[in-house]
N, C-alpha and C positions, 0 to 999 in steps of 0.2 A: 257451804257447799251442799249440805243435805237439803237446805231450804231451796236452793237453786234447782236441784233435781226434782223436788216436789212440785215446784212451779212449772217446770217443763212437762211433767206428767199430766198436770191439769190442762196445759196447752194442747198436748197431743190428744187428749180425750175430747176436748171441746171444739177443736178446729174443724171447720166445715170442709168436706172433700167432695162435694156433690157435682163438681165440674172438673173437666180435664185440666183446666188452668189451675184450680185450687189444689188438685192432686199433685201436679208437677211442682207447685210452690212448696207444698208440704214436704215433698221428697228433698228438694234443695235445702230447705231450712233444717230438717232433722236427720236425713239419712245419707246425704252426700258426704264426700270426703272432707269437705270444708264446712259441714253442718255442725249444729250445736252438740249432737251426741258424740261426734268424732272429737270435738274440742274437749268434752268431759273426759274422754279416755286419755287425752294428752295430759290433762291435769292430774290424772290418777297417780302419776309418779311423784307428785309433790305432796300427796296426802301422807299423814303419819302412818307408819307401818302397821300399828295396831288397829287403825280405822280403815285401812286400804281394802280389806276383804269385804267389809260391810258396804263400803262406798261402791266397790266394783259390782256387787250384787244389785244394788239399786240402779246403777247405770244399765246393766243388762236387762233389768225389768223394763226400764224406759225404752231401750232399743227394741226389745221384743214387742212391746205394745205398739210402737210406731210402725214397725215392719208389718205387724198383723193388720193394723188399720189400713195401711197402704195397699197391701195385697187384696184385702176384702173389697175396697172401693175400686181397685183396678178391674177386678172381675165384674163388679156391678156395672161399671161404666161400659165395659166391653160388651156385656150382655144387652144393655140398653141400646147401644149403637147397632148391634146386629139386628135387633128387633125393628129397627127403623128402615131396613133394606126393603125396597118395594117387592111385593110378591113372596116374602119369606115370613112365615109365622113360626117364631122360635118356641112357641108354647106347644107345638105339636110333638108327639112322642117320636123318638128316634126309630127308624125302621129296624125291625129285628134282623140280626145277622143270620144269614143262611149259608149253608155249604153249597158248593157247586155240585153238578151232577154229570154223570157220563153221558156222552152222546148216544142216542138210540142205535145208531149204526155200530158203535163200539160195543154196546151191550149185546146186540144181535150177533156180531162177529164172535164175541167171546163165547156165546152160547153154542154157536155152530162148532167152533173149535173144541169145546168141551165134549160135545156129543161124539164127534169123530175120533177124538183122542181115546175115548173108551172103547172104540173099535180097533185100536192099534195104529191109527194114522198119526204120523208126525207132521210137522209144519215146515214147508220150504218157501223160499223167497227168491225173487229174481229182479232184473232191472226193468224199469218202466220205459226207458228208451231202448229200443230193440232194432235188430236188423231184420230184413225181409225174410231171411232163411228161418230164423227161430220163430217169427210171428206167423209166417205163411208157408214158406217152402217146405220145411220139414214136416208140417202138418197136412201135407197132401193137397194144398190149395193149388188149383190150376192157374196158369199165368193169366187167363182171362176171367178168373172168378170175380164176381161183382164186389166182393169185400176188398179187393185190391184197388178199387177206383177211389179217386180223391174225395167223393162225396161221403165215404164211409170212414176213411182213415186220415189221421193227421200225420202228414209226411214232414220230416225235418230236412232230409236230403233225398231228392228223387231224380233219377237219371244221372247226368253228369259223368257217365262212364263208370260209376261205382255202385256197390250194392245199396239199395234203398235203406234209409234209416228213418224210423217212425216211432210214434208213441204207440205202445202195445194196445191192441184192440181186445185182448183177453189175456188171462193169466196162463193160458196154455203154453206160452213160451217157457214158463218155468218147468213144465213137464218135459219138454225137449232137453233143456239144460240138465235136468235131474237124470234122465235116462242116459245122456252122454257121459255123465260123471259117475254114475252109480250102477253097478250090476244088479239085476233082479235077484231076490224079490224087492220090490219097491211099493211102499204103501204110504202115500203122502197127500196132504191137501195144501193148496196154494192160495192164500188170501191176498188181495191187493187192489190197487186202483187201476182202472182201465179207461181208455179214451176212444170215443167215436164221434165223428163229425155229424152229429144229429141235432135237430132243432129241439130246444128245451121246452118241455111241456109238463103237464101234471103226471105223465107216465113215462117220460124219457128225459135224459140229460146227456150232455157231452162228456161228463166225467161221472163215473159211478164205480161201484166196488163189486168184485166177484170173489167167490170161493170155488176153486176147481179141485177135483180129486182124481187121483191116479192109483191104480193097484195093478201091478204086473208081477206075475209069478207063473209057475207051472200049473196047468189045469184050472185057471180062472175061468168061470163060466158066466153066462148072462144071468143065471139064477143068483150068483154071488152079488152081482150089481143090484138086482131087484131087492134082495134081502137087505142089503146095506141101506138103500134109500128108503125102504119100508120102515126100518128101525129108526132112521133119522126123522122121518115124518111123524112117527108116534112120539118121539122124544121132544120134538120141536113144537108140534101143534096139538098134542094130546093123544091119549090112548085110543080114542075112537076114530082117529084119522085113518083114511084109506088113501091109497095111491092107485093111479092107473097109468099105463104106458101107451102112448100113441106113436105109431111109426113116423119117423122123420128122416132128415138127411143132414149129415155133417161130413165134411171132407175127411176128417181125421178119425171117424168111428164107423164101423160096419159090423152088424146092423146098428142103427141109430134110433133113438126114441126121445120123446119129450115126456116129462113127468108132470102129472096133475095130482093135486092133493085136494081132498074134500074141503070146501070153503069153511074156514073157522068162524066166519061172521054169521052165516046162516045155517051152519051145520049140515050143508049139503041140500038144503031145501030150495035154494035159489034166491039171489038178491042182486042188487046193482053191481056189487064188487065182482061177482062171478058171472055176470051177465045172464043170470037166471039159469045157469047150467048146473050149479052145485059143485063145480070144479074150478080150481085155479092153477095155472101153470107155474111151476117153481124152478124147473131146471131142464137142461138137455143132457143126454147121456148116450152111452153106447159102448160096444167093444172096440178096443183100440185097433185101428186098421193095420194089417200086417205091414203095409208100406211105411207107416209111421215108425213101427218098431225097427224095421230094417234101416230107415234113415238115421236112427239113433244107435245103430250098431248092436241091436238086440235081435237074436235069431227068432223069427216068428214061427218056426217049426217047433221050437222048444218052449217058448213062452207065449202066453196070452195075457190079456188084461182088459180092464174097463176104465172108463173116464167119465166124469160128469162135471157140470159147471152150473152154478146158480148165482143170481144177483142178490147181494146182501140187502140192497134197498127193497127188493120185492119181498123178501122174507120179513123185513122189519115192518113194511106196510101191512102185511097180513097179521103179524104178531101184535101190533099196536093199533090196528084199525085206522091207518093213516091213508087219506084219500089223495093227497098231492105230494108227489116225490120232491118237488122243489123246496118243501119245508125243511128237508135235511140239510140244505146248504145256505139257507137264508139267515142263520144265526139269530133267529127271533127268540129272545129270552123267555117270552111267554110260552112258546112251544117247548123249548128245552127243559124248562123248569118242571114240566109234567113228569119227567123221568127221574127225578131225584130219589124216588123210593123204589125204582125198578130194580 
């Protein structure tokens, strides 16, 4: 019996396994349930008790050697087969594993929320599918205002004897819902997606993101608005940033203004981004119109407030010096990978 095991050990060591056919034949001969090693284990019960331990150890040595040779050549043959795939070079190093990164809009939104949270603003949210009243009517939009026309707004239900249902064109609808549900003082910002029926270009998109802010309390003044946005500009764009206010018009604020910040690309010296003016518009703002407060059940004789709204894409473009707004939605890994360390 011992001589038989020694003979099989020599066969296992010497047998050629360089082809898949030889490897399979080796498995059937030695490692299968009807193979030679399994037969030896069956004969173990017939060996004298005092020799059984030694004989069993030799059989295990044989089995381990056969199993080791089989696994070694299985891996070799699989590797050789993979290298024969056209266009695949298995000798190249494996690409390093890299962690994903947050989207630049997410990073910019988080930074905006962080800045305003330090000024006591909380965060409010509302529906993206809205009725005409919350999106337009309560915000003092006249019935013939251009923003109500089909070229600006995505309507879901229009006419049909019911109130129009649409995709919100700004997050101001959250301001109305908040004032309807909460008595002043109110100090909140409203981030979210908005939708407008616009042609997609390097500077415009039909889906984008806004952050709007609202502060309503007793004795809120225009100076409070200016100081709030001045602090925001310095925190977001650097301590040397300056802001300017230009008179403007919005149906829901009076007086109204647009805010410009010194261009962070050229530091106010003039470049293509700021059209050589040294200034870049970042948001619209103003004191909440008394009619809007009254529409929400807030007494305009007792309370005043200010509101502002800015596009997250615009802030991100300035923050990261991005020239084409479409890059935010193209999911190009080469673009997104740049923000892994942001």
